[in-house]
N, C-alpha and C positions, 0 to 999 in steps of 0.2 A: 602659847598660842594655837587656837584652833584652824582645822582648815576643814572647808566644807567641799563637798563634792553634787554638781547637778549631772543626772543621766537624763537625755531626752533622745526617744528612739521613734522614728515615723515613716511610715512608708510613702512614699511618694512616685504619684501616677506617671511615671516620666521614663525616659533612659539614661543609664551614665553617661552618656554623652552630653546631653542636655543640661542635666543636674551639674556636672563637672562644668561646662562652660560658664553656668551661671555663678554658682558657689564660690569658684576661683577666680572671680573679677570684684576686686575691692570696688568697683564703681558702683556694685549691685548693693553694698552693704546696708546702705540708707533704707533702699525701698521693704527689707526685710526687718528693718528695727521701727517700733511704735513711733509716731509722731512726735508724741511728748517728750521723749527722751531728746530733743532737739538736736540727733544723729549729724554731723557733717564730717566729711571728710575734707582735710584742710591742705593733706601733702598731695603732690602731684604723681599719682602712682600711673600715668598717663592710662592706656588701653590693656595695659599688660596683664596675663594673669601671673597668679601669685609664685613667688620662687623661694625656695630657700634664702634668707640675709635681706628679703622684702622689710621694708619698714614703713607703715603705713598709721599716718597720722591724724585724729579725729578732734573733735568736742563734741562732747556730751554732756546733758543734762540729767542726772539718775535722781537727783534730789533737788527740790526745791526751785528747780529753773536755773540751778548755778550749774553755770558752765564751767567744764573742767578739760583741760588737755588728757587725752590718753594716744599713746604710742604703742602699738604693738609690733613683733617682730616675725615673722613667717619663718619658722624654724626647722621645719621638716615639711615636704613635700612628697608625695608619691601620686606621680600621675593617675588619675580617674580611681583613688583610691582613697586617701585621704592627705589633709594637710593638718599641721598644729600652729595655733598662733599663740606669742608668751608676750604678755604685758612687759612694756621696760619704762615707761610712766603711765600713772594712772590711779585712781581713785581706790586701788586694791593694793595691799602689800605684796600678795601675790596672784597672777592669773595665768592659767594654762590651759587652752582648750584646741581639745582634739576633734578633730570632724572628719567623720569616716563615712563611704558611702560602699556599698554593693549592690550587684543587680539580684533581684529576686523576684519569684513571680508575679507578676501584676506591676511591676517597676523596681524602685531604687528603695533600699533602708538605708536613712542616713540615722547615723548615732553622732550625738552631741555628749562631749565628756567635758565639765568644765571643772577644773580643780580651782580651788579660790582660797584667799585668805583676808578678809576685810581689814581695813587698816584700824589701828587703836587700841590693840590689845582686846581688852573684858570689854571693852565700849562699843568695839567693832563685836563679837562677839555677840551681845545685846542687838546691836542692831540688825545683826543677820538672823534674829529671831524674829523682831519685830517686824523688820519690812527687806533686808538685802534680798534673803533667800526667796519670798514671794514675788519682789520685782524681777528677779530673773526668770524664776517660773515663770511670769507674765509673758517676759520679753520673749521667751521661747515657745509657749503657747502662742504667739501673735505670728512669730516666724512660721508655726508650724500651718497656722491658716491661710496665711498667703501664700507658702509653696503649694497648696493643697489648690486653692484658688487659683493659681497660677498656672499649673499644669493640668489641671481640671479643663479649664478653658481652653488651653492651647492643644490636646491632646483629642478635643469633641469632633 
């Protein structure tokens, strides 16, 4: 079974405090997910910031508008540095996503490292070549665009 990794690095024109307040709140996930994914947080996470052990439930439509349940657990958090979410139930056989931030000249460097394994063995590997990898890249490109626009407008 093959594992894959997507690494996305982006510089955002903001401060550590501003970006951490945004990315560590589950209620902001919908804003940075493309609308065609049909993403909705279904569990009540309140207005809390992420913490180790937090369970977040979603519905998402990654393929043909078919709604899937997705459950992730926040397994690690270091305030204003990083957090990790891992899939517990969902479309992947394995999903591990590290979100790292660090202050740099002119803003914050955000690094996302997603390690994943599609379901269904060889069929999943073919699916990754045909559309999964591209779809993940598109989602992170959308996220980059939203964050760039959001913080460019806030800090003008």
